[in-house]
N, C-alpha and C positions, 0 to 999 in steps of 0.2 A: 525538273522531273521528266522521266522519260515514260512515254505511254507505247508499249509495243504490241501490235497486233499480231496474233498467231493463229493458225488453222489447228484444231485439236479433234482428231478422230474419236468416233465413239470408242473405238476398240482401246484406244489408250485411256479414255476418261474412265471406264469400267474396270481396267486393269489394276489390281490392288484395292478393289472397293472394300470397304469393311465398315460395317454399323456396329458401333460399341455402346448404343443407347446414349446415357448420359455422358459418356466418355467422348461423344462425337462421332462423326462419320467422315471417312477419308477415302479418296480415289485418285485416278491418275498415277498409278504406279505408287501409291502411297504418299504423294508428295501435295496432295490437295486437299485443304480441310473444307470438305462440302458444308458441314455443319459443325462448327467449332465445339469443343468441349463446354458442357453445360447450357448449351444455347438450343433453345426451342422455339422456333419463329413459327410464322403462319404455315399451314399445311395445304397443298393443294388437294382438293377433293379427286375421287378416282376418275370423274369426267373429265377435269381438267388435265390429269395426268395422261389419259388416253388421247386428249386432243393434241398433246406435245407429240406423241409416236405417231398420230395420225399424219401430222405435219412432216415428219421424217420420212414415213412410207411414200409420201407422195413426193418426196425430195425438194420440198418448200423450204425456204430459209427461216431457221429461228431468229428471235431477236438476238443482237449481240450479248454476250456474257462479260462480265467484269471480275478479274481477279487482282488480287494485290499480293506483291512478293513481300515475304516476312524476311527478317534479318537472317534467318539459316537457309535461305534460298528456296524454302518450300512456299507454297500459296494458299490463300484463303479466298472463298468465293464472295466477292463484294455483292454482285447483283447475279442472279440466275440460279439461286440456290434450288428452287422447286423444279425449274426445268431439268437440272442436272439430276435431282433424286428422281424425277419421273423416269428419265432415260434408265437409270440405274436400277430402278425398281423393276422396270419391264425386262431388262437383260437377265435379272436374277429370278424371273418367274413370278413376280407379284400379280399379273394379270394378263389378260390376252385382249387383244384388239382386232377390229375388222381391218385386215390389211388385203388390199386388192380383191375383195370380195369373200375373203376367207377369215374367220375368227381364229387368230393364231397367237400363242404366246411366243417368245423368242426362241425356246427350244424346239418348237414344232415348224419353224419358219423353213421353207425350202432353201436349199444352198444359196441360190441367186441373191433372194430377199436377205437372207442372214448377212452375205457379203455387203449388200447395199447398206445395211443397217450399221454394220461395223466400219465401213468406210465413209459414212457420212461425217462431213467436217463442221463443226461449230466455230464460230466466228468469237474469238476472245480476244479482250484488250487487256493487258498486264500493266498495272501501275508498278513502276520500278523506281527506287530511290526517291528523292524529292523530299521536301520538309512535310511535317505533318500539317501545316497550313495550306501548302499546296494540294496535298491529297484531300483534305476536307473540302476545299474549293472545287475540285475536280469531280469528287464523288457526288456533291450536291448539284452540279451542273447535269451529270449523266444520270441522276436519279429520277428517270422519267418513264420507265417501261416497266411493266409487270406491276406486282405487288410494290408499291413505293416504300422504300425504307425510311425508317424514322431517323431523326438527327442523331440519337443514341446508337443505333444500330451502325451508322457510318463512323461514328466516333470509336465504337468498339473495334472496327476494322483498322482505322488509322492508328490507334494507340494500341493495337494487339501486342500481347506480352503476358507474363507471368500475373501482372496485377489484374488485367481484364479477366483472364481465365478464372482467377480466384473470385472475383467480383460476381461473375456469372453463377458460380457454384452457389452463392447465397441469394442472390436476387433475380435470375432469370429463368429458373426452372419452374413447371408447374408445381404448386403447393410447396414453394421454396421456403427456406427458413424465415426470410423477411416478410413473406406473404403470410405465414402463419403467425408471426409475432405481431404484425399490424392488422389482423383480420377485424373487420368492424370499424377500423379507424381510417383505412386507406382504401380507395378503389382505384387500381391502377392496372393497366395491361402488361403484367409482369413478363410474359413471353415476348412482348414487342419492347422490352427494354424501358419502358416508362417507368416502373418502380425503381431501377437502377438509376436513371437520370435523376429522378428526385432526390434519392438519397445522396448522389454525388453533389447535386446542387446545395444541399443542406451543409455539408462539411465544407464545400468549396467556399461558401458565403462565410462560414466560421473564420476561414483563413484569408478572407478578402479577395478571393479568386474566381474566375469563371470555371465552368465545368472543364472546358478545354485546357485551361491553365493547370487545373488540379490534376487531370489524366495524364498530362504531359509531365508534370512532376514526378508522378507516382508510377508511370508506364512500366518502368523496371524493377519495382518493387517485388519481392518474393511473395507477398500476399497483400489482402486488402484489409488487414488488420484495423487500420485508423478508420476506414470507411464503416467496417462493421461494428466496431466499437461506438462510435459517435451515433450511428442509427439506433443502436440499442439504448444508449443514454437518452435519446429524443423519445423513443417509445415508451420507455421505463417511466419517463416523466409524465407523458401524455396519458397513460393508463392509470397513474397514481391521482391525477388532478382531475381526469374528466371520467367520471366513474358511470354515468348514465348511459342508457341505450339510445343513442342519437345518430344513427349511421347517416341520416339524411343531413345532418350538420356536419358531422365528423369527416366525411369523405371529400368535401371541398376546401377543407382548411390546410393552410400551409404550417404543418407542424413545426417544421424546422424554422421558420421566422418566429412562430410564436415561442419556441423554446428559447431561442437567442435573445429574446426581448424580455421574457418573463421567468426563466428558470430560477432566478435567485428571490422571487416574490413569495411572501407568505401566503398561501392559499389553502383554506379549508375546504377540502374536496366535498364534504357534505353540504356545506352552506353554499358552495358553488352550483352544485347540482340543484338544490332547491330554486335557486335564483334563476337558473337557466329554465327549469320547468315553469316558473311563473312568467317569465318573458315569452315563452313560447304561446302562451294563452293570451297575450296581449295583442288585440287587434289594431293598435296604433303602428306596430312594428311592421313594415313590410319587407324588408330583407332579413330573414330568420337566420340566415347563414351568418350574419354579423353578430349575432348574440355572443358567442365565443369570444371574440375579441372584445366587445363591449364589457362583459363581465371581468375582464382583467385590466383594461385600460380607461373604461368609463367614458369613452368618445363616442357620443351619440351619433356621429356621422356613420357609423357602421351600421345602423339600424334602419336607414331608409324610412324615418318616421313620416307618417301620413302628412300631407300638406293639404292646404285648402284649395278647393277647386276654384276656377275662375269665376263661377256663378256667384258663389259665397262671397269671395273677395270684392266683387263689384257691388253686390248689395250693401256691404259693410261701408265701402267707399262712399256710396251715394249717402248713407245714413250719417256718415261723419261730416258730409258738407266737402267733401275732396281734400280734407286737412288732416295732418299727422296729429295724434293724439299723445305724443311722446313727451315724457315730462322734461322740460328745459330744452325743447327742440329749437334748433336754429331756424327752422322754417316756420315757427309759431305763427299761426294766424294766415299764413298764405296758402292759397288753393294750389293743390299740385295735380300734375297729370296722374292717371292711374299708373303709367309706365314708370313714375317715379318713386312708387310706393310699393310695400311687401306686406303680405298677409302674415300677421304673427299671433301666436297662442298667448292669451293674456295670462293664463295659468300653464306654466310649462309642462312638457310631457313628464319630466322628472319629479313633479310636484302632484302628478295625477290629472293634469289638464288633458281634455280630449279635443279631436278636431271636429268641433261642432261651432256652428254659427254663433252661438251664445258666448264662445270662448275666443272669438275672432276679433282683431283690431288691426286697423291699417296704420303702419308706420312709414315714414320716410326711411331711405335706405340707411342714413346715418344713424337713427335711433334705433333701428331694427338690429343693425350690426354692432352696436355697442351696448346693447341691453343685456344684462346678465339674468340667470335664472332666479328671479326673486319671487 
């Protein structure tokens, strides 16, 4: 992989600047994707933008910017998007700044200051050639300045192409189609690519792949129809089976994993909702977010059921004479250390048992771990 350092004058950066809203923003003679199509990332405040121009007016250096060269010989901003936009916004008259004691927009600058601005050189490193693995490693290493990029933002640059462009159209815009479909069930930073990352992970796991492997395989597809179709399959199933209003439970759930494991189960949505509502009222459950998994697989480990506190366990331990009360206990009659015993519910939670002293017994590890819910 080649990393080429270049100097870019602001005069060249702003040449060919065009803001086409959702269709993206380009500059540098029309050869640089400043903000690629259908991508809306973090946005600098006016104060931050003016700070960039103030730095330039003083001839101080800005942080290094990073571009990646695309297959057609054009470029995409990997790091430095907001600094680049700040410069272009100022050049095209978006605001004025205090420049050497005067409040000036670019069009009002005296000739000498205007030349200083246009001739200011930006330090840019361009990633050329190299495998996608090399690019991923490099971008992760240099991802240390400014607004830190997410892993998915890095992947989008490394696997740039027709597939990523189409995927952003569905998953990366404010109020995107994916966001509208999943409203109330998923809470993600869609404009920072977290929603897209989640959707790719779902379909990648379906195929036994990692996110990187899936994107590498589909990089040159003309569209993201496979991804979009699978996302819709998952969300249709979710909305048919989980019909209550439980955003506090839903937004933390891995719907893709749940769909893969339970999509073929026979599920009565109304009965499921009634069961969920009852479980939410149960004070014995400490992990309410595990309820959705529990109603599908009946594994109590999801629920974080209340345990007996040490004080209660010690009291019962003393009352039992330090002996296990398990039926057919291999340690029958022998006094055990407290550390060798475990507090157990006499009547299990599934049968209505509560975490109170009257329902506590001390068993040796063997008896407790071989006991069934009888």
